[in-house]
N, C-alpha and C positions, 0 to 999 in steps of 0.2 A: 086707762090707756088713752093715748091720743087718738081721738075719733077720726082724725085726718090721715093717719098712718097705721092702720090696724091689720096690715097684711105682711108684716115682717116678723121673724123670729126675734124675740126680745133677749138682749144681752143679759147674762145672769146678774152680776153685780160687780162692783169694783171695791178693792180693799187697799189700804195704805197704812204703813206704820213707820215711826222714826224714833230713834233713841239717842239721847245725849246731844240735843241741839236746843239752844235757848229759845229759838223761834219754832218750837215743834208744832204748835197749833197752826200758825200761819203757813208753814211749809206743808202740813197735812192738808189744809184747805187748797193750796195750790196743786198738790198732787191729785186731789179729788176732782178739781177742775179738769185736769188732763184726762181723768177716768170717767168724766160725765157721760160719755157715750155708752158706758156699761150699765148705767142705771140713772133714770131720770125722774123717779117717783119720790125719792127721799134721800136725805143725807144726814150724816152724824158724825161727831168727833168726840172722843174722850181723851183727856189728858191727865197726868199726875204731877202734883207739885206740893212739896212740903207737908207730906202725910195725907194728902186729900186728892181725891179724884173729882174731876170737873167734866161736865158734858154738856153738849148742845145738840139737839136733834131736831129735824124739821122736815115737813113735807115739801116736795118740790125740788128745784135745782140748787146747786151749791151756791151760785152767785148771789141771789137775793137773800139768802139765809145766813151767809158767812162773810159778807163783805164789810160789815160795820166794825169799827174800832172796838166798840164795846164788847161784841161777841168774842173777838180775839182776846181782848183784855181779860174777859171772864174765863178764858181757857189757858191759864198759866201752866208752865212746867217744860221740862226738856224731853218728855217722852209723850208720844201720842199715838193713837190709832184712829182711822176713819173709814167710812163706808158710804158708797152710793148704791142705790137699791132699785131693783125691779122686783115685783112681788111674785117670785116663783113659788113661795110657800108662805101663806098667811096673807090677809087682805092688807091694802095700803092704809094703815092707821098709824097714828103717832107712836103707840105703844109697840108697834111692830117694826120701828126704825131702829137700826143698829148703828154703833155698837151697843150691845146690851151689858148691863152692869149687875154684879151681885157681890154682897159681902159674904165671904166664906170663912172657914175656921182659920185659914192662913192669911186673911186679909182680902182686900178688894181684888176683884177679877173682872175685867172687860174683855169682850171678845166679839169679833165681826167676822163673817165668813161669806165666801162666794161659792155658790154651788147648791147642792141638794142632797140631803140624807134620805137614802131610799128605805131605811128602816125607822125613820123618826117617829112615825105614827105608832108603830109597834112598841118602841122604847117608851114613848110618851104614855101609852096606855098602862105599861107595867109601872112606870114611875107614879102615875096617878094612883094606881092600886096600892102603892107603898106610902101614900100620903103626900106626894109632891104637889105643890100648888103653882100652876102655871099662870103667868100674867100676860101671855101673848100667844099668838097662833104660829109663831115662827119655829121652824126646826132647830134654829140656832139655840134656842132656850133649852132643848134637851141636853146639849153639851154642858151647860152650866150645872144642871141638876146632876149629871153623871160625875162631874168633877166634885161636886159637893159631897156626894155619897161615897166616893172612893175612900178605901181604907188605907191607901198609901199615905206615907208621912211627908214626902216632899212634894211641893206644888207641881213640878214638871212631871213627876211620876204619877200624880193624880190626873193630870191632863192626858198623859199617854194611856193610862188606865181606862180613861173615858173614850178616847178615840179608838182604842181596840174593840170597843163594843159597837162602833158605828160603822154602818155600811153607806157607800155613796160616793159622789164626786165633790171634792171641796178643796179649797185653799182657805186658810184662816189666819188672822192675826189676833193676838191676845196681849193684854197689858196687865201687869201686876205692879206693886209699889217698887219693885226692883228689876223687872225683866220685861222685855219685849219678845214675844214668841211668834214664830211663823211656822205653819204646817201646811204640807201638800199631801193629798190623799195617795195611797199606795200606787194607784194606776196613773196619777199625774194627769188626770182629765182636765182640771182647771189650772190656769197658769199662776206662777208666783215667781217674782225675781228679787235678787238681792242687790242693792245699790249702796253707795257711800257718798255722803255729802260732807267733805272736809272733815272726815273722821267720824261722822254720825251715820251709823248703819240705817239703811232704809229697806223696808219690804213693800213691795207694790205688785199689782196685778199685771202691769205692763211697763215696758221701758219708757213709754212716752211720759209717764209720771216722774221719771228720773230727769228726763230732758228738761222739763219745764223748770226744775231747780238747778240745773246745771250739775247735777250729781252724776257720779261715774257708775256705769253698769259693772257689777262684779261677777255675777253668774246667775243662772236659773237655780232656784231651790229644787232639789231632786225629788222625784216622786217618792213618797213615804218618808221624807226627811222632816225632822223637827229641829228647827233653829232656835236656839235660846240666846238672846243677846242681853248682856248685863255689863256692869262696870269692869268686869274682868276680861271681856271680849266676846267672841262668837263661838258658841258651842254646838256641834252638830250631833244629832242622835238619829239612829235608823232602826226604830223599834218594830217595824211591820215586817211580815214575811215578804220576801221579794216576789214580785209578779211582773207580768208583761206590761210595759208602758202603753197607755192608751189615750194619748193627748187628744182633746177635742179638735177634729179637722175643721170644724166650722169656725174656729178662731181665724184660720187663714182665709176663709171664704167671706166672712162678714163681721164677726164680733170684734176683733181686735182693731185698733186704729191703724191706719195704713202706714204711719211713721214709726210704728213699734217694731222691735225685733223679738220674735217669739220663738223660743226653743232653737235659737241660732238662725232662724230664717227672717229675712226682711219681709214683712207682711205685704208691703207694696209690690215687691218683686214677685212674691208668690202669686199674688192675684194677677199680675201681668202674665206670668207663665201659665196660669189656669186659663186666661183668655187666649193665649196663643194655641194651647192644646185644643180649646173649644173650636177655634177656627180650623184647625187641622181636621177635626173629626166631623164638622158639620158646616163647612163653607157653603155659601150660596152667592149667586150673582147679585151684586147690589152696588149702590153708588155711594153710600155713606154709612159709617158705624157711629151709633149714638148711644151713650150710656144713660141708664136710668140713674140719676144722681141721688145721693152721692156714692152709694156703695157699689154701683156698677162701673165707676170710672176706670179704676186701674185694669179691670178685666177687658174693658172695651179698648183701652189703649193696646193691650197685648194682642187682642183680636185683630185690631186694625193693622198693626205692625206685622203680624204673621200673614194676613190675608192680602195686604196691599191696598185695601179699601180705605179711603180717607176717613179720618176720625173728626167729628165736630160735636160741640155741645149743642145738640139740637133740642134739648129740654133743659130749661132753667129753673133751679130750685129756689123757692122762697124760704129762706132760712129763718124768717121771723114769725112763722106759725108756731104757736105754743099751745100747751094743754088747756090753757084758760083764755084762748083767743076769743071765743064766742060759744054760746051754748050750742051743742049739736042738734039743733032742730031738724026735723025732716027736710024742711026747705034748704037749710044750709048743707046737710049731708048730700043733697043732690049735686052740689058743686064738687064734692069729693076730692079727687086728686088735684083738681085745678086750684085749690086753695094752697097746695104745696108745690105743684109743678106747672109750668107753662111751656107750651111748644114754641120753639124758636123757628118760625115758619120759613125764614130765608134759607135754612139748611135742610128743610123737609119737603117743601112743595115740589111736586113732580118727580120725586126721587124714590128709588128703591131703598128702604131703610132697614138696616139691622139694628135692633134694640138689644142691648146687653144689660142683663140685671143679675144680681147675685143668686136669687132663688125665687121659687113660686110657693107660697104657702097655701092660702085660701084661693088665690087667683083673682081676688076682687080688684086689687091695685093694677095688676097686669092687664085686666080687661079695660080699665079706664085709661091706662096709658096708651094701649093700642088704639082705642077710640080717639083720644086726643091727637095722636100723631096722624091718624087718618083724616080727622077734621082739619088738620093743618095742610092737607093736600098731598100726603104720601101716595105714591103710585102703588107700592107694596110695603108690607110690614112683616118683617121676619124677626121672631123673638128667639134669642140665644141666652141660655141660662148657665151661669158659671158654677153650678153645682149639679149633682144628680138629683133626680126627682125626690122631694121630701115625702116619704111614704109612711114614716113611723113618728110617734111622739117621742120627745126627749124627757127623761126622768132624772137628768143629772144637772139640773140648774138652769135650764132654758125654758122660758115661758112659751110652750108649744100648744097649739090647740089640741083638742081631742082628736084622735086618729080620723074619726068620721068626718072631720072638718077640714082635713088636709086634701087638697084637690087631687094630688098624685096617688092617694090611698084609694080613691074611688073611680079614677078616670085613667085610661091609658094615655099615651102621648097625643094620639090623634083626637081623642075626646078632649084632652086639655086645650089643644090648638083650637078646636071648635068653640070651646068655652070662652077663651079670650079673644077669639075672632081675629087671630093672626093668619097670615098667608103660609107661614111655616113655623114650627116650634121644634127646638132641639136643646137637649141638655148635655153637658159634659158626661162622659161615662165615668163610672166609678174607678175603673182602671186608669182612664185619662186623668182623673183628679190625682191619683197616686203618682202617675208619671210627672205631673207638674210639680209634685213635691219631691222628685229625684229618685223615684222608685220605678222599676220596670213595669209593675202592675200591682194590684192589691195583695195578691197572693205572695209575690216576691217580698213585699213589705212586711209580711209576717204579722198582720193585724197591728201595725205600728200606731195606728190612730183609733180613736173611738168614732165610728161612722154609723152609729145605730139609727140615726134618723133617715139614712139612705138604705141601709142594709137590713134593719131589724134585728141585728145581732148586738145584744146588750151584754157588755163585759161585766157589769156589776149586777149582783142580785137585786131584784125588785120586790123586796120582802113586803112593803106596804101595799102593793097591788092586790094581795090576796086578802087584806082587811079593809080595803078602801070603802066598801058600802057603809062601814061603821064610822067613817070620818066625821060626818056632820053631827052624829049623835055624841062623839066624844070630844069635839072641840067646844070652846066656850062661846055659845052663840051671842052672849051679851057683848062680847068684844066687837062684833060686827056693828053694834050701834053706837060705839064710842069712838071719839076722835082724840 
C-alpha cells in the first residue's frame, strides 16, 4: 500500500479484453492505462497467436512495465486480455498477478477477474482435498481448477459449470485459442461494458478504457450474462437464476473514473448531484468550498453550486508521489498528507472553509487535512462527506480494513468530529445518496444497489467468513516469501 495515502478504500481491480485486432496487446495496454486507478500494485497481459499463448506480468504500474517496444513485440496476436490489480485476495507477489494461465484438456485458458469470491476458501479447501495443487493465493485460481475438473464437454459449458459453484461479486474476462469470454456475476455488483473498435469487440471495466482507444460503447454486460466472442460473432448466454440487481453504489462515489459512464449514469454528474444533495442536507455558513483532491472535486462542485458558496482549489495535490518515492521511516511518515497535499493559503486564510471528501475510512487522512487547513489560517473548518458513514467492511472485492478499524464503526458522528478536530462534520444520508441517483429514497429504489459498507446488509452469502480462522493454516505460507 502507498504509505502516504492509506486512508481510502481501494478500488478492486480493472479488466480488459479485445478480440480480432492485430494490435491487441498495444490496445490492451492502453486500456489498462485508462483503468490504472482501479489497481496500482500489478499489471498483466496475455495474448494468443499462432497456436501459442504469450504473457507478461509485473509488479507496479502499467507504464514502466509495458512501454517498451520489446514487451509489446513479445505479445503478438489479435486477441488479448489484461488486468490491473489491488490485492483484495492474496498478497502482492508476482505469482499472484493476473491474468493467470493454465493448460486444460481443451487447450490453453487464461482468466482475469475483478471482485471477490465469497466462497473461494471453502472451495479451495475442497479442491485441495481432491488433490488440486494451487500455485497462488488468489481466489481467481479456484476458477481454473473448477473449469479443469468439470465433466462438461464444451469449454463454455465447463466455465458456466464452474461459475455456478461460485458465490461472490465478480466480472471476469477469459481467453482461449478461439474465444474471448466476458462474465458478470448474477447481482451485477462489479461493472463490465462491451465496446467495439472498428469491428473488434472489447470488454472493459469502464467506458474510459474505450475512450482512450476511440472505441464505441455498445452496452453494459448484463448481470448474470456470459458473452462469448469468436470469429462467428458475439453470443450471449444467461445461465444463472434471475435475481435482484445490486450494483456497487461506491462506484459512483469513488471507484469509477469521473469521465466514465457506468450503468447509464455519468459518474461525474452523479458525484455533482451527490454534492448538491449533501449541501441541501447539511448546509453551513461558510466563505469557500474546497475539495479534498482528487476524489472530492466533483462533489465539491455540486455542493458549491447548490449552496451558492464559492468553489476554490484550496488544496493542491502532488501527483508525483509514488509507492517507491522514499522508504516510509517514522520521520518521513510524520510529514503524512503534506507529501501528497499542500494548502493553497490564499484561498484559506481567515475564511470559514467547507472541506468536501468522498469518504472517511480510518479518519487519519481527514485529521491531517483538517490540521493542514487550520495551519493555513482557516477561521473554521467544516467537513462534509459525499457518502454515508462507512460502518461495515466489504467482502465483494474492495480492500476494506477490518470493521474495528473503521472510524464510523466505533464512533458516532460527534465522536468522529472530535477525532478529526473539525468544527462540524456531516455525511450525506443513505436516502440522500439514493435521491442523488434518481430515486425517492432507499426503500423506493428497492435495494437497487449494494450498499453493505453503509447498511451492513450483505446481498451475497459470506460463506468463507465461517471458516476464516482456518485461512492461514490452509494457505501456502511459502508463497509469502517468494516474489
